[in-house]
C-alpha positions as CSV (number, residue, x, y, z in Angstrom):
1,M,-1.3,-77.3,-83.1
2,R,-3.1,-74.8,-80.9
3,S,-2.7,-74.8,-77.2
4,A,-5.6,-74.0,-74.9
5,E,-5.4,-72.2,-71.7
6,N,-7.8,-73.0,-68.9
7,V,-9.0,-69.6,-67.8
8,N,-11.0,-71.1,-64.9
9,A,-7.9,-72.7,-63.3
10,P,-7.0,-71.6,-59.8
11,W,-4.3,-68.9,-59.7
12,L,-1.2,-70.4,-58.0
13,G,0.0,-66.9,-56.9
14,G,-3.2,-66.4,-54.9
15,W,-2.5,-69.6,-53.0
16,I,1.1,-68.6,-52.4
17,I,0.0,-65.3,-51.0
18,G,-2.6,-67.1,-48.8
19,A,0.1,-69.4,-47.4
20,A,2.3,-66.4,-46.7
21,A,-0.6,-64.7,-44.9
22,G,-1.2,-67.8,-42.9
23,L,2.4,-67.9,-41.8
24,V,2.4,-64.2,-40.9
25,A,-0.8,-64.8,-38.8
26,F,0.8,-67.9,-37.1
27,G,3.9,-65.9,-36.3
28,A,2.0,-62.9,-35.0
29,L,-0.2,-65.0,-32.8
30,I,2.8,-66.7,-31.3
31,V,4.9,-63.6,-30.8
32,V,2.4,-60.9,-30.1
33,G,-0.7,-62.8,-28.9
34,K,1.3,-65.3,-26.8
35,F,-0.8,-68.2,-28.2
36,D,0.1,-71.8,-27.9
37,Y,1.3,-73.5,-31.1
38,S,-1.8,-75.6,-31.8
39,P,-4.4,-72.8,-31.7
40,A,-2.0,-70.4,-33.6
41,A,-1.5,-73.1,-36.3
42,A,-5.2,-73.7,-36.6
43,I,-5.9,-70.0,-37.0
44,G,-3.0,-69.6,-39.4
45,I,-4.4,-72.5,-41.6
46,V,-7.8,-70.8,-41.6
47,V,-6.3,-67.5,-42.7
48,A,-4.2,-69.2,-45.4
49,L,-7.3,-71.0,-46.8
50,L,-9.4,-67.9,-46.7
51,V,-6.9,-65.6,-48.4
52,G,-5.9,-68.4,-50.9
53,A,-9.6,-69.0,-51.8
54,I,-10.2,-65.3,-52.2
55,L,-7.1,-64.6,-54.3
56,G,-6.6,-68.0,-55.9
57,L,-10.0,-69.1,-57.2
58,P,-11.4,-67.7,-60.4
59,W,-14.4,-65.9,-58.9
60,G,-16.9,-64.6,-61.5
61,T,-14.9,-65.6,-64.6
62,K,-16.9,-66.6,-67.6
63,S,-16.6,-70.1,-68.9
64,P,-14.6,-70.3,-72.1
65,A,-16.3,-71.0,-75.4
66,P,-16.5,-74.8,-76.1
67,V,-13.4,-76.1,-77.9
68,A,-14.0,-78.3,-80.8
69,R,-12.3,-81.7,-80.5
70,G,-11.2,-84.2,-83.0
71,M,-8.9,-84.6,-86.0
72,G,-8.7,-81.4,-88.0
73,A,-11.5,-79.7,-86.0
74,T,-10.9,-76.0,-85.3
75,A,-12.7,-73.6,-83.0
76,E,-14.0,-70.6,-84.9
77,P,-14.5,-67.3,-83.0
78,V,-18.0,-66.3,-82.5
79,A,-19.1,-63.4,-84.7
80,A,-22.1,-62.4,-82.7
81,P,-20.5,-59.4,-80.8
82,V,-19.2,-58.0,-84.1
83,A,-22.5,-58.4,-85.8
84,A,-24.3,-56.7,-82.8
85,A,-21.9,-53.8,-83.0
86,A,-22.4,-53.4,-86.7
87,A,-26.1,-53.4,-86.3
88,A,-26.1,-50.7,-83.6
89,P,-27.9,-47.5,-84.7
90,A,-25.7,-44.7,-85.9
91,A,-26.9,-42.4,-83.1
92,F,-25.0,-44.5,-80.6
93,V,-21.7,-44.4,-82.5
94,S,-19.7,-41.5,-81.2
95,M,-17.3,-39.6,-83.4
96,P,-14.1,-38.2,-82.1
97,A,-14.0,-34.5,-81.4
98,E,-11.3,-34.1,-84.1
99,A,-13.8,-35.1,-86.8
100,H,-15.5,-31.7,-86.5
101,A,-13.2,-28.8,-87.4
102,G,-14.9,-26.6,-84.8
103,P,-16.7,-23.3,-85.1
104,E,-15.3,-20.4,-87.1
105,R,-12.4,-18.8,-85.2
106,L,-10.7,-15.5,-85.6
107,S,-7.0,-14.8,-85.4
108,A,-7.7,-11.4,-83.7
109,P,-10.8,-9.5,-82.5
110,R,-12.7,-7.6,-85.2
111,G,-11.8,-3.9,-85.2
112,G,-9.0,-4.7,-82.7
113,K,-11.4,-4.8,-79.8
114,A,-12.8,-7.9,-78.2
115,D,-16.1,-8.2,-76.4
116,D,-15.9,-8.6,-72.6
117,L,-16.8,-12.3,-72.6
118,K,-16.6,-12.2,-68.8
119,E,-20.2,-11.0,-68.9
120,I,-21.2,-14.6,-69.6
121,E,-21.6,-16.5,-66.4
122,G,-18.9,-19.1,-66.2
123,I,-16.3,-17.1,-68.0
124,G,-13.7,-15.5,-65.7
125,P,-10.4,-13.9,-66.6
126,A,-8.5,-17.2,-67.0
127,M,-11.4,-18.7,-69.0
128,E,-11.7,-15.6,-71.2
129,K,-7.9,-15.8,-72.0
130,L,-8.3,-19.5,-73.0
131,V,-11.4,-18.8,-75.1
132,N,-9.5,-15.9,-76.8
133,E,-6.6,-18.3,-77.5
134,L,-9.0,-20.6,-79.2
135,G,-10.1,-17.7,-81.5
136,F,-13.3,-16.5,-79.9
137,F,-13.5,-12.8,-79.1
138,H,-17.2,-11.9,-79.6
139,F,-20.6,-12.7,-78.3
140,D,-22.0,-13.3,-81.8
141,Q,-19.4,-16.0,-82.4
142,I,-20.5,-17.9,-79.3
143,A,-24.2,-17.2,-80.1
144,S,-23.8,-18.9,-83.5
145,W,-22.3,-22.2,-82.2
146,S,-24.1,-25.4,-83.2
147,E,-24.3,-28.5,-81.0
148,A,-21.2,-29.9,-82.8
149,D,-19.4,-26.6,-82.2
150,V,-20.3,-26.7,-78.5
151,A,-18.9,-30.3,-78.3
152,W,-15.7,-29.2,-80.0
153,V,-15.2,-26.2,-77.7
154,D,-16.0,-28.3,-74.6
155,A,-13.5,-30.9,-75.7
156,N,-10.8,-28.3,-76.4
157,L,-11.1,-26.2,-73.2
158,K,-8.0,-27.6,-71.4
159,G,-8.9,-28.1,-67.8
160,F,-12.5,-26.8,-68.2
161,K,-14.1,-29.5,-70.3
162,G,-17.9,-29.3,-70.3
163,R,-18.1,-25.7,-69.1
164,V,-19.8,-24.4,-72.3
165,T,-22.7,-26.9,-71.9
166,R,-23.0,-26.6,-68.1
167,D,-23.0,-22.8,-68.0
168,K,-25.2,-22.4,-71.1
169,W,-22.8,-20.0,-72.9
170,V,-24.7,-20.2,-76.2
171,A,-28.0,-19.3,-74.6
172,Q,-26.4,-16.4,-72.7
173,A,-24.6,-15.1,-75.8
174,K,-27.8,-15.2,-77.8
175,I,-29.6,-13.1,-75.3
176,I,-26.7,-10.5,-75.3
177,V,-26.7,-10.4,-79.1
178,N,-30.5,-10.3,-79.6
179,E,-31.7,-8.3,-76.5
180,G,-28.7,-6.3,-75.5
181,L,-26.3,-6.4,-72.6
182,E,-28.6,-4.6,-70.1
183,A,-31.5,-7.0,-70.8
184,F,-29.1,-9.9,-70.3
185,R,-27.9,-8.5,-67.0
186,E,-31.5,-8.3,-65.7
187,R,-32.2,-11.9,-66.8
188,A,-28.9,-13.1,-65.3
189,K,-30.0,-12.0,-61.9
190,T,-32.5,-14.9,-61.9
191,N,-30.5,-17.2,-64.3
192,N,-33.2,-16.9,-66.8
193,Y,-31.5,-18.0,-70.0
């Protein structure tokens, strides 16, 4: 036999806290406020009722689904939320970052010399070290990142999540690769990337 819990029932703990708050108010009014017993008791009761109502009543809770009654009747869960989630377009279903293996990474810089990635706005010495640890040493690597690659790198930059997108690293790297470092520096003066 199934038992049903009334989710709209008042919470006893809230009323107990309300009673305690009323007693504290009563005591404070007597000791600190030098009130007579009758007005202190009246104010204490009001405080107890207010706190108890705020904490004890089920404000804003949803009504439970109707329970089937009768011999052998069972209440079946509603399948509408599941059906709605299944019907959601694939564009709204997010895949975890681990599903994408990330962009091509190197174990060391080509020719033993890495590009100075600090030329890219948003990459400082600490960021460059972190980017190198992820296997990125060259502007052309960053310039070739797809949107999925950017999402992967953004998700894997510990403490700097979102920097690749915010600082437009790919656009900057493409300018460096396609137009040269001097042209990039000129465009960087006006953030024209």
